[in-house]
TIRO-2110 file (N, C-alpha, C; in Angstrom, 1 decimal):
// TIRO-2110
-66.1, 138.4, -10.1, N, 1, A
-64.9, 138.6, -9.2, CA, 1, A
-65.3, 139.8, -8.3, C, 1, A
-64.6, 139.9, -7.1, N, 2, A
-64.8, 140.9, -6.2, CA, 2, A
-63.7, 141.9, -6.4, C, 2, A
-64.0, 143.2, -6.3, N, 3, A
-62.9, 144.2, -6.2, CA, 3, A
-62.5, 144.2, -4.7, C, 3, A
-61.2, 143.8, -4.6, N, 4, A
-60.7, 143.7, -3.2, CA, 4, A
-60.0, 145.0, -2.7, C, 4, A
-59.4, 145.7, -3.5, N, 5, A
-58.8, 147.0, -3.2, CA, 5, A
-57.5, 147.2, -4.0, C, 5, A
-56.7, 148.1, -3.3, N, 6, A
-55.5, 148.6, -4.1, CA, 6, A
-54.2, 148.1, -3.4, C, 6, A
-53.3, 147.8, -4.2, N, 7, A
-51.9, 147.5, -3.8, CA, 7, A
-50.9, 148.7, -4.4, C, 7, A
-50.3, 149.2, -3.5, N, 8, A
-49.3, 150.3, -3.9, CA, 8, A
-47.9, 149.7, -4.1, C, 8, A
-47.4, 149.8, -5.4, N, 9, A
-46.1, 149.2, -5.7, CA, 9, A
-45.2, 150.2, -6.3, C, 9, A
-43.9, 150.2, -5.7, N, 10, A
-42.8, 151.0, -6.3, CA, 10, A
-42.8, 150.7, -7.8, C, 10, A
-42.7, 151.7, -8.6, N, 11, A
-42.6, 151.6, -10.1, CA, 11, A
-41.3, 151.0, -10.4, C, 11, A
-41.5, 150.0, -11.4, N, 12, A
-40.2, 149.3, -11.9, CA, 12, A
-40.3, 149.3, -13.5, C, 12, A
-39.4, 149.9, -14.2, N, 13, A
-39.5, 150.0, -15.7, CA, 13, A
-39.2, 148.8, -16.3, C, 13, A
-40.2, 147.9, -16.6, N, 14, A
-39.9, 146.6, -17.3, CA, 14, A
-41.3, 146.1, -17.9, C, 14, A
-41.1, 144.9, -18.4, N, 15, A
-42.3, 144.3, -19.1, CA, 15, A
-43.4, 143.7, -18.2, C, 15, A
-43.0, 143.3, -17.0, N, 16, A
-43.9, 142.8, -16.0, CA, 16, A
-44.7, 143.9, -15.2, C, 16, A
-45.9, 143.8, -15.3, N, 17, A
-46.9, 144.8, -14.7, CA, 17, A
-47.8, 144.1, -13.6, C, 17, A
-47.3, 143.0, -13.2, N, 18, A
-48.3, 142.3, -12.3, CA, 18, A
-48.1, 142.5, -10.8, C, 18, A
-48.8, 141.6, -10.0, N, 19, A
-48.8, 141.8, -8.6, CA, 19, A
-47.6, 141.5, -7.8, C, 19, A
-46.7, 140.7, -8.4, N, 20, A
-45.5, 140.2, -7.7, CA, 20, A
-44.7, 141.4, -7.2, C, 20, A
-44.5, 141.7, -5.8, N, 21, A
-43.9, 142.8, -5.3, CA, 21, A
-42.8, 142.5, -4.4, C, 21, A
-41.9, 141.7, -4.6, N, 22, A
-41.0, 141.3, -3.7, CA, 22, A
-39.9, 142.5, -3.7, C, 22, A
-39.5, 143.1, -4.8, N, 23, A
-38.6, 144.2, -4.9, CA, 23, A
-37.2, 143.6, -4.8, C, 23, A
-37.0, 142.3, -4.8, N, 24, A
-35.6, 141.7, -4.6, CA, 24, A
-34.8, 141.9, -5.9, C, 24, A
-35.4, 142.2, -7.0, N, 25, A
-34.8, 142.3, -8.3, CA, 25, A
-35.2, 143.6, -8.9, C, 25, A
-34.5, 144.0, -9.9, N, 26, A
-34.9, 145.2, -10.6, CA, 26, A
-36.2, 145.0, -11.6, C, 26, A
-36.6, 143.8, -11.6, N, 27, A
-37.7, 143.6, -12.5, CA, 27, A
-39.1, 143.6, -11.9, C, 27, A
-39.1, 143.6, -10.5, N, 28, A
-40.6, 143.8, -10.0, CA, 28, A
-40.4, 145.0, -9.0, C, 28, A
-41.5, 145.7, -8.9, N, 29, A
-41.6, 146.8, -7.9, CA, 29, A
-41.8, 146.2, -6.6, C, 29, A
-41.6, 147.0, -5.6, N, 30, A
-41.7, 146.6, -4.1, CA, 30, A
-43.1, 147.0, -3.7, C, 30, A
-43.9, 146.0, -3.2, N, 31, A
-45.3, 146.4, -2.6, CA, 31, A
-45.1, 146.9, -1.3, C, 31, A
-45.9, 147.9, -0.9, N, 32, A
-46.0, 148.6, 0.5, CA, 32, A
-44.6, 148.9, 1.0, C, 32, A
-43.8, 149.6, 0.2, N, 33, A
-42.5, 149.8, 0.4, CA, 33, A
-42.1, 150.6, 1.7, C, 33, A
-43.1, 151.4, 2.3, N, 34, A
-42.8, 152.2, 3.5, CA, 34, A
-42.7, 151.2, 4.6, C, 34, A
-43.2, 150.0, 4.5, N, 35, A
-43.2, 149.2, 5.7, CA, 35, A
-41.8, 148.7, 6.0, C, 35, A
-40.9, 148.7, 5.0, N, 36, A
-39.5, 148.4, 5.2, CA, 36, A
-38.6, 149.6, 5.3, C, 36, A
-39.3, 150.6, 5.4, N, 37, A
-38.4, 152.0, 5.5, CA, 37, A
-38.3, 152.3, 7.0, C, 37, A
-37.0, 152.2, 7.5, N, 38, A
-36.9, 152.5, 9.0, CA, 38, A
-37.3, 153.8, 9.5, C, 38, A
-37.4, 154.9, 8.7, N, 39, A
-37.9, 156.1, 9.2, CA, 39, A
-39.5, 156.2, 9.1, C, 39, A
-40.1, 155.4, 8.3, N, 40, A
-41.5, 155.5, 8.2, CA, 40, A
-42.4, 154.2, 8.6, C, 40, A
-41.7, 153.1, 8.9, N, 41, A
-42.4, 151.9, 9.1, CA, 41, A
-43.4, 152.1, 10.4, C, 41, A
-43.0, 152.9, 11.4, N, 42, A
-43.9, 153.1, 12.5, CA, 42, A
-45.2, 153.8, 12.1, C, 42, A
-45.1, 154.7, 11.1, N, 43, A
-46.3, 155.4, 10.7, CA, 43, A
-47.1, 154.5, 9.7, C, 43, A
-46.5, 153.7, 8.8, N, 44, A
-47.3, 152.9, 7.9, CA, 44, A
-47.6, 151.5, 8.2, C, 44, A
-46.7, 150.8, 8.9, N, 45, A
-46.8, 149.4, 9.2, CA, 45, A
-47.9, 149.0, 10.1, C, 45, A
-48.2, 149.7, 11.1, N, 46, A
-49.3, 149.2, 11.9, CA, 46, A
-50.7, 149.0, 11.3, C, 46, A
-51.0, 150.1, 10.4, N, 47, A
-52.2, 150.0, 9.7, CA, 47, A
-52.2, 148.8, 8.7, C, 47, A
-51.1, 148.7, 8.1, N, 48, A
-51.0, 147.6, 7.0, CA, 48, A
-51.2, 146.3, 7.8, C, 48, A
-50.5, 146.0, 8.9, N, 49, A
-50.7, 144.8, 9.6, CA, 49, A
-52.0, 144.5, 10.1, C, 49, A
-52.8, 145.6, 10.5, N, 50, A
-54.1, 145.3, 11.1, CA, 50, A
-55.2, 145.2, 10.0, C, 50, A
-55.1, 146.0, 8.9, N, 51, A
-56.1, 146.1, 8.0, CA, 51, A
-55.9, 145.6, 6.5, C, 51, A
-54.6, 145.2, 6.3, N, 52, A
-54.3, 144.9, 4.9, CA, 52, A
-53.9, 143.5, 4.8, C, 52, A
-52.8, 143.1, 5.7, N, 53, A
-52.1, 141.8, 5.7, CA, 53, A
-52.6, 140.8, 6.6, C, 53, A
-53.9, 140.9, 6.8, N, 54, A
-54.6, 140.1, 7.9, CA, 54, A
-54.4, 138.6, 7.7, C, 54, A
-54.4, 138.1, 6.4, N, 55, A
-54.2, 136.8, 6.1, CA, 55, A
-52.9, 136.2, 6.7, C, 55, A
-51.9, 136.9, 6.4, N, 56, A
-50.5, 136.5, 6.8, CA, 56, A
-50.5, 136.2, 8.4, C, 56, A
-51.1, 137.1, 9.2, N, 57, A
-51.0, 137.1, 10.6, CA, 57, A
-52.1, 136.3, 11.2, C, 57, A
-53.3, 136.2, 10.7, N, 58, A
-54.4, 135.8, 11.4, CA, 58, A
-55.2, 134.6, 10.8, C, 58, A
-54.8, 134.4, 9.6, N, 59, A
-55.8, 133.4, 8.9, CA, 59, A
-54.9, 132.2, 8.2, C, 59, A
-55.4, 131.0, 8.2, N, 60, A
-54.7, 129.8, 7.7, CA, 60, A
-55.1, 129.6, 6.3, C, 60, A
-56.1, 130.3, 5.7, N, 61, A
-56.6, 129.9, 4.5, CA, 61, A
-56.6, 131.2, 3.6, C, 61, A
-57.1, 131.0, 2.4, N, 62, A
-57.1, 132.2, 1.5, CA, 62, A
-58.6, 132.8, 1.5, C, 62, A
-58.8, 133.5, 2.8, N, 63, A
-60.2, 134.2, 2.8, CA, 63, A
-59.9, 135.7, 2.9, C, 63, A
-58.7, 136.2, 2.6, N, 64, A
-58.5, 137.6, 2.7, CA, 64, A
-57.4, 138.0, 1.6, C, 64, A
-57.5, 138.9, 0.9, N, 65, A
-56.5, 139.4, -0.1, CA, 65, A
-55.8, 140.6, 0.5, C, 65, A
-54.5, 140.7, 0.5, N, 66, A
-53.8, 141.8, 1.1, CA, 66, A
-53.8, 143.0, 0.1, C, 66, A
-55.0, 143.7, 0.2, N, 67, A
-55.3, 144.9, -0.6, CA, 67, A
-55.9, 145.9, 0.1, C, 67, A
-55.7, 147.1, -0.2, N, 68, A
-56.2, 148.2, 0.7, CA, 68, A
-57.6, 148.7, 0.1, C, 68, A
-58.6, 148.8, 1.0, N, 69, A
-59.9, 149.3, 0.5, CA, 69, A
-60.1, 150.7, 1.3, C, 69, A
-59.1, 151.2, 2.1, N, 70, A
-59.4, 152.5, 2.6, CA, 70, A
-58.6, 153.6, 1.9, C, 70, A
-59.3, 154.5, 1.2, N, 71, A
-58.7, 155.5, 0.4, CA, 71, A
-57.9, 156.5, 1.2, C, 71, A
-58.2, 156.7, 2.4, N, 72, A
-57.4, 157.8, 3.2, CA, 72, A
-55.9, 157.1, 3.4, C, 72, A
-55.8, 155.9, 3.6, N, 73, A
-54.5, 155.3, 3.6, CA, 73, A
-53.8, 155.3, 2.3, C, 73, A
-54.5, 155.0, 1.2, N, 74, A
-53.9, 155.1, -0.1, CA, 74, A
-53.4, 156.5, -0.4, C, 74, A
-54.2, 157.6, -0.1, N, 75, A
-53.8, 159.0, -0.3, CA, 75, A
-52.6, 159.2, 0.5, C, 75, A
-52.6, 158.7, 1.8, N, 76, A
-51.4, 159.1, 2.6, CA, 76, A
-50.2, 158.5, 2.1, C, 76, A
-50.3, 157.3, 1.4, N, 77, A
-49.1, 156.6, 0.9, CA, 77, A
-48.7, 157.4, -0.4, C, 77, A
-49.6, 157.8, -1.2, N, 78, A
-49.4, 158.6, -2.4, CA, 78, A
-48.6, 160.0, -2.0, C, 78, A
-49.2, 160.6, -0.9, N, 79, A
-48.5, 161.9, -0.5, CA, 79, A
-47.1, 161.7, -0.1, C, 79, A
-46.9, 160.7, 0.7, N, 80, A
-45.5, 160.5, 1.2, CA, 80, A
-44.5, 160.2, 0.0, C, 80, A
-45.1, 159.3, -0.8, N, 81, A
-44.3, 158.8, -2.1, CA, 81, A
-43.9, 160.2, -2.8, C, 81, A
-44.9, 161.0, -3.2, N, 82, A
-44.6, 162.2, -3.9, CA, 82, A
-43.7, 163.2, -3.3, C, 82, A
-43.8, 163.2, -1.9, N, 83, A
-43.0, 164.1, -1.1, CA, 83, A
-41.5, 163.6, -1.4, C, 83, A
-41.3, 162.2, -1.4, N, 84, A
-40.0, 161.6, -1.4, CA, 84, A
-39.5, 161.5, -2.9, C, 84, A
-40.4, 161.7, -3.9, N, 85, A
-40.0, 161.5, -5.2, CA, 85, A
-40.0, 160.2, -5.7, C, 85, A
-40.7, 159.4, -5.0, N, 86, A
-40.8, 157.9, -5.3, CA, 86, A
-41.8, 157.6, -6.4, C, 86, A
-41.6, 157.0, -7.6, N, 87, A
-42.5, 156.7, -8.5, CA, 87, A
-43.1, 155.4, -8.1, C, 87, A
-44.5, 155.4, -8.2, N, 88, A
-45.3, 154.3, -7.8, CA, 88, A
-46.3, 154.0, -8.8, C, 88, A
-47.0, 152.7, -8.4, N, 89, A
-48.1, 152.3, -9.3, CA, 89, A
-49.2, 152.0, -8.4, C, 89, A
-50.5, 152.0, -8.8, N, 90, A
-51.6, 151.7, -8.1, CA, 90, A
-52.3, 150.7, -8.8, C, 90, A
-52.3, 149.4, -8.2, N, 91, A
-52.8, 148.3, -8.8, CA, 91, A
-54.2, 147.8, -8.1, C, 91, A
-55.4, 147.9, -8.9, N, 92, A
-56.5, 147.5, -8.6, CA, 92, A
-56.7, 146.1, -8.6, C, 92, A
-57.1, 145.3, -7.6, N, 93, A
-57.1, 143.9, -7.5, CA, 93, A
-58.4, 143.4, -7.4, C, 93, A
-58.7, 142.3, -8.3, N, 94, A
-60.0, 141.6, -8.3, CA, 94, A
-59.8, 140.2, -8.2, C, 94, A
-60.5, 139.5, -7.3, N, 95, A
-60.3, 138.1, -7.2, CA, 95, A
-61.6, 137.4, -6.8, C, 95, A
-61.6, 136.1, -6.6, N, 96, A
-62.8, 135.3, -6.3, CA, 96, A
-63.0, 135.4, -4.7, C, 96, A
-62.1, 136.0, -3.9, N, 97, A
-62.1, 136.1, -2.6, CA, 97, A
-63.0, 137.3, -2.2, C, 97, A
-63.9, 137.2, -1.3, N, 98, A
-64.8, 138.3, -1.0, CA, 98, A
-64.4, 139.3, 0.0, C, 98, A
-63.2, 139.1, 0.6, N, 99, A
-62.7, 140.1, 1.6, CA, 99, A
-61.2, 140.5, 1.3, C, 99, A
-61.0, 141.8, 1.4, N, 100, A
-61.8, 142.9, 1.7, CA, 100, A
-62.6, 143.1, 0.4, C, 100, A
-63.5, 144.0, 0.4, N, 101, A
-64.3, 144.5, -0.8, CA, 101, A
-64.3, 146.0, -0.8, C, 101, A
-64.3, 146.7, -1.9, N, 102, A
-64.4, 148.0, -2.0, CA, 102, A
-65.1, 148.4, -3.3, C, 102, A
-65.7, 149.5, -3.4, N, 103, A
-66.3, 150.0, -4.6, CA, 103, A
-65.2, 150.6, -5.4, C, 103, A
-65.2, 150.5, -6.6, N, 104, A
-64.1, 151.0, -7.5, CA, 104, A
-64.0, 152.5, -7.5, C, 104, A
-63.0, 153.1, -7.1, N, 105, A
-62.9, 154.6, -7.0, CA, 105, A
-63.1, 155.2, -8.5, C, 105, A
-63.5, 156.3, -8.3, N, 106, A
-63.6, 157.1, -9.5, CA, 106, A
-62.3, 157.5, -10.1, C, 106, A
-62.0, 156.8, -11.2, N, 107, A
-60.6, 157.1, -11.7, CA, 107, A
-60.5, 156.6, -13.2, C, 107, A
-59.3, 156.8, -13.7, N, 108, A
-59.0, 156.1, -15.0, CA, 108, A
-58.3, 154.7, -14.7, C, 108, A
-58.6, 153.7, -15.4, N, 109, A
-58.0, 152.5, -15.1, CA, 109, A
-57.6, 151.8, -16.5, C, 109, A
-56.6, 151.0, -16.4, N, 110, A
-56.0, 150.3, -17.5, CA, 110, A
-55.9, 148.9, -17.2, C, 110, A
-56.6, 148.0, -18.1, N, 111, A
-56.6, 146.6, -17.8, CA, 111, A
-55.1, 146.1, -18.1, C, 111, A
-54.6, 145.3, -17.1, N, 112, A
-53.2, 144.8, -17.2, CA, 112, A
-53.3, 143.3, -17.6, C, 112, A
-54.1, 142.5, -17.0, N, 113, A
-54.2, 141.1, -17.4, CA, 113, A
-54.4, 140.3, -16.1, C, 113, A
-54.3, 139.0, -16.2, N, 114, A
-54.5, 138.0, -15.2, CA, 114, A
-53.2, 137.5, -14.6, C, 114, A
-53.0, 137.4, -13.3, N, 115, A
-51.8, 136.9, -12.7, CA, 115, A
-52.3, 135.8, -11.8, C, 115, A
-51.3, 135.1, -11.3, N, 116, A
-51.7, 133.9, -10.4, CA, 116, A
-50.6, 134.0, -9.3, C, 116, A
-51.1, 134.4, -8.1, N, 117, A
-50.1, 134.7, -7.0, CA, 117, A
-50.7, 134.6, -5.7, C, 117, A
-49.7, 134.7, -4.6, N, 118, A
-50.2, 134.5, -3.3, CA, 118, A
-51.1, 135.8, -2.9, C, 118, A
-52.0, 135.5, -2.0, N, 119, A
-53.0, 136.6, -1.6, CA, 119, A
-52.4, 137.6, -0.6, C, 119, A
-51.2, 137.2, -0.1, N, 120, A
-50.4, 137.9, 1.0, CA, 120, A
-49.1, 138.5, 0.6, C, 120, A
-48.6, 139.4, 1.5, N, 121, A
-47.1, 139.8, 1.5, CA, 121, A
-46.8, 140.3, 0.3, C, 121, A
-45.7, 139.8, -0.3, N, 122, A
-45.1, 140.3, -1.4, CA, 122, A
-45.9, 139.8, -2.7, C, 122, A
-46.9, 139.0, -2.6, N, 123, A
-47.7, 138.5, -3.7, CA, 123, A
-46.9, 137.6, -4.8, C, 123, A
-46.0, 136.9, -4.4, N, 124, A
-45.3, 136.1, -5.2, CA, 124, A
-46.0, 135.5, -6.3, C, 124, A
-45.7, 135.8, -7.5, N, 125, A
-46.4, 135.5, -8.6, CA, 125, A
-45.9, 134.2, -9.4, C, 125, A
-46.6, 133.1, -9.6, N, 126, A
-46.2, 132.0, -10.4, CA, 126, A
-46.0, 132.3, -11.7, C, 126, A
-46.9, 133.1, -12.3, N, 127, A
-46.8, 133.6, -13.6, CA, 127, A
-45.4, 134.2, -13.9, C, 127, A
-45.1, 135.2, -13.2, N, 128, A
-43.7, 135.9, -13.3, CA, 128, A
-42.6, 134.9, -13.3, C, 128, A
-42.7, 134.1, -12.2, N, 129, A
-41.5, 133.3, -11.8, CA, 129, A
-41.4, 131.9, -12.7, C, 129, A
-42.5, 131.5, -13.3, N, 130, A
-42.5, 130.2, -14.0, CA, 130, A
-42.5, 130.2, -15.4, C, 130, A
-43.4, 131.1, -16.1, N, 131, A
-43.7, 131.0, -17.4, CA, 131, A
-42.4, 131.1, -18.3, C, 131, A
-41.5, 131.9, -18.1, N, 132, A
-40.3, 132.0, -19.0, CA, 132, A
-39.4, 130.7, -18.8, C, 132, A
-39.5, 130.1, -17.6, N, 133, A
-38.5, 129.0, -17.3, CA, 133, A
-39.1, 127.6, -17.5, C, 133, A
-40.3, 127.5, -17.1, N, 134, A
-41.0, 126.1, -17.0, CA, 134, A
-42.1, 126.0, -18.1, C, 134, A
-42.8, 127.1, -18.4, N, 135, A
-43.9, 127.0, -19.3, CA, 135, A
-43.8, 128.0, -20.4, C, 135, A
-42.6, 127.8, -21.2, N, 136, A
-42.4, 129.0, -22.3, CA, 136, A
-43.5, 128.8, -23.4, C, 136, A
-44.2, 127.8, -23.5, N, 137, A
-45.2, 127.7, -24.6, CA, 137, A
-46.3, 128.7, -24.5, C, 137, A
-46.5, 129.3, -23.2, N, 138, A
-47.6, 130.3, -23.0, CA, 138, A
-47.0, 131.7, -23.5, C, 138, A
-47.9, 132.4, -24.1, N, 139, A
-47.6, 133.8, -24.5, CA, 139, A
-48.4, 134.6, -23.7, C, 139, A
-47.6, 135.6, -23.2, N, 140, A
-48.2, 136.7, -22.2, CA, 140, A
-48.4, 137.9, -23.1, C, 140, A
-49.2, 138.8, -22.4, N, 141, A
-49.5, 140.0, -23.1, CA, 141, A
-48.3, 141.1, -22.9, C, 141, A
-48.4, 142.3, -23.3, N, 142, A
-47.4, 143.3, -23.2, CA, 142, A
-47.1, 143.6, -21.8, C, 142, A
-47.9, 143.1, -20.8, N, 143, A
-47.7, 143.4, -19.4, CA, 143, A
-47.1, 142.3, -18.7, C, 143, A
-46.8, 141.1, -19.4, N, 144, A
-46.2, 140.0, -18.8, CA, 144, A
-47.3, 139.2, -18.0, C, 144, A
-48.5, 139.2, -18.4, N, 145, A
-49.8, 138.6, -17.8, CA, 145, A
-50.5, 138.0, -18.9, C, 145, A
-51.4, 137.1, -18.3, N, 146, A
-52.4, 136.5, -19.3, CA, 146, A
-53.5, 137.5, -19.7, C, 146, A
-53.8, 137.4, -21.0, N, 147, A
-54.7, 138.3, -21.5, CA, 147, A
-56.2, 138.0, -21.1, C, 147, A
-56.5, 136.7, -21.0, N, 148, A
-57.8, 136.3, -20.8, CA, 148, A
-57.9, 135.2, -19.7, C, 148, A
-59.1, 135.2, -19.1, N, 149, A
-59.4, 134.2, -18.0, CA, 149, A
-59.2, 132.8, -18.5, C, 149, A
-59.6, 132.5, -19.8, N, 150, A
-59.4, 131.2, -20.1, CA, 150, A
-57.9, 130.7, -20.3, C, 150, A
-57.1, 131.8, -20.6, N, 151, A
-55.7, 131.4, -20.7, CA, 151, A
-55.1, 131.1, -19.4, C, 151, A
-55.5, 131.9, -18.4, N, 152, A
-54.9, 131.6, -17.0, CA, 152, A
-55.4, 130.2, -16.5, C, 152, A
-56.6, 129.9, -16.7, N, 153, A
-57.1, 128.6, -16.2, CA, 153, A
-56.4, 127.4, -17.0, C, 153, A
-56.1, 127.6, -18.2, N, 154, A
-55.3, 126.6, -19.0, CA, 154, A
-53.9, 126.4, -18.4, C, 154, A
-53.3, 127.6, -18.0, N, 155, A
-52.0, 127.5, -17.4, CA, 155, A
-52.1, 126.8, -16.0, C, 155, A
-53.1, 127.0, -15.2, N, 156, A
-53.3, 126.5, -13.9, CA, 156, A
-53.4, 124.9, -14.0, C, 156, A
-54.2, 124.6, -15.0, N, 157, A
-54.4, 123.1, -15.2, CA, 157, A
-53.1, 122.5, -15.6, C, 157, A
-52.3, 123.1, -16.5, N, 158, A
-51.0, 122.5, -16.9, CA, 158, A
-50.0, 122.5, -15.7, C, 158, A
-50.1, 123.6, -14.9, N, 159, A
-49.3, 123.7, -13.6, CA, 159, A
-49.5, 122.5, -12.7, C, 159, A
-50.8, 122.2, -12.5, N, 160, A
-51.3, 121.1, -11.6, CA, 160, A
-50.7, 119.8, -12.2, C, 160, A
-50.9, 119.6, -13.6, N, 161, A
-50.4, 118.4, -14.1, CA, 161, A
-48.9, 118.2, -13.9, C, 161, A
-48.2, 119.3, -14.2, N, 162, A
-46.8, 119.2, -14.0, CA, 162, A
-46.4, 118.9, -12.6, C, 162, A
-47.0, 119.4, -11.7, N, 163, A
-46.7, 119.2, -10.2, CA, 163, A
-46.9, 117.7, -9.8, C, 163, A
-48.0, 117.1, -10.5, N, 164, A
-48.3, 115.7, -10.2, CA, 164, A
-47.2, 114.7, -10.7, C, 164, A
-46.6, 115.2, -11.9, N, 165, A
-45.7, 114.4, -12.6, CA, 165, A
-44.2, 114.7, -12.4, C, 165, A
-43.9, 115.7, -11.5, N, 166, A
-42.5, 116.0, -11.2, CA, 166, A
-42.2, 115.9, -9.8, C, 166, A
-40.9, 115.9, -9.5, N, 167, A
-40.5, 115.9, -8.0, CA, 167, A
-41.1, 116.9, -7.2, C, 167, A
-41.5, 116.6, -6.0, N, 168, A
-42.0, 117.8, -5.1, CA, 168, A
-41.1, 118.9, -4.9, C, 168, A
-41.6, 120.1, -4.8, N, 169, A
-41.0, 121.3, -4.7, CA, 169, A
-40.2, 121.8, -5.9, C, 169, A
-40.6, 121.2, -7.1, N, 170, A
-40.1, 121.7, -8.4, CA, 170, A
-40.6, 123.1, -8.6, C, 170, A
-41.8, 123.3, -8.3, N, 171, A
-42.4, 124.6, -8.4, CA, 171, A
-42.8, 125.1, -7.0, C, 171, A
-42.9, 126.3, -6.8, N, 172, A
-43.5, 127.0, -5.7, CA, 172, A
-44.7, 126.4, -5.2, C, 172, A
-44.9, 126.0, -4.1, N, 173, A
-46.1, 125.5, -3.7, CA, 173, A
-46.9, 126.5, -2.7, C, 173, A
-48.2, 126.6, -2.7, N, 174, A
-48.8, 127.5, -1.8, CA, 174, A
-50.2, 127.8, -2.3, C, 174, A
-50.9, 128.6, -1.5, N, 175, A
-52.2, 129.1, -1.8, CA, 175, A
-52.2, 130.2, -2.8, C, 175, A
-52.2, 129.8, -4.2, N, 176, A
-52.2, 130.9, -5.2, CA, 176, A
-53.6, 131.3, -5.5, C, 176, A
-53.9, 132.4, -5.9, N, 177, A
-55.2, 132.7, -6.4, CA, 177, A
-55.1, 133.5, -7.7, C, 177, A
-56.1, 133.6, -8.5, N, 178, A
-56.2, 134.3, -9.7, CA, 178, A
-56.5, 135.8, -9.4, C, 178, A
-55.8, 136.6, -10.0, N, 179, A
-56.0, 138.1, -9.9, CA, 179, A
-56.3, 138.7, -11.3, C, 179, A
-57.4, 139.5, -11.4, N, 180, A
-57.6, 140.3, -12.6, CA, 180, A
-57.2, 141.7, -12.1, C, 180, A
-56.2, 142.3, -12.8, N, 181, A
-55.5, 143.4, -12.3, CA, 181, A
-55.6, 144.6, -13.4, C, 181, A
-55.8, 145.8, -12.7, N, 182, A
-55.8, 147.1, -13.6, CA, 182, A
-54.9, 148.0, -12.9, C, 182, A
-54.2, 148.9, -13.7, N, 183, A
-53.5, 150.0, -13.0, CA, 183, A
-54.5, 151.1, -13.0, C, 183, A
-54.6, 151.7, -11.9, N, 184, A
-55.5, 152.9, -11.8, CA, 184, A
-54.7, 154.3, -11.5, C, 184, A
-55.4, 155.4, -12.0, N, 185, A
-54.7, 156.7, -12.0, CA, 185, A
-55.7, 157.6, -11.3, C, 185, A
-55.4, 158.0, -10.1, N, 186, A
-56.4, 158.8, -9.3, CA, 186, A
-56.1, 160.2, -9.6, C, 186, A
END
């Protein structure tokens, strides 16, 4: 897997510690939260649009992961978050997609698990949104994620079989990718 970069997510105190960052519920944190802040979007969103969320705007396939490999931008986000008293998490993303790529920053990291989510935007997670409701036979780890790579691929296989044998649009469709996630502490 390639180390793609970091996703900054507003901290949410819950069992799920994955990449889903829509922030529409109290159960997931919001990814890149300053982009929707009217006072700060002009400062943070242009860089995000040009260097992080390229897939959404410029590409029709999964050849880019919306993760940041520019530590100056990460530190700028951290500084503003701390200035405003916003609790945040730094999620290091690894995928089979080769862009972007970064060397792992010198830091402490904690393995979270494997997620299956979109490569862009709020990183909608099939694991977070489906396991409790459609595939309850799967057991997730303490972070609400799959503990091993073999477990996530077993789920993906079952998901594909379910999609073939059930009405269209029963499950979210889209270009999901497997993430190996770590929480990092700079």
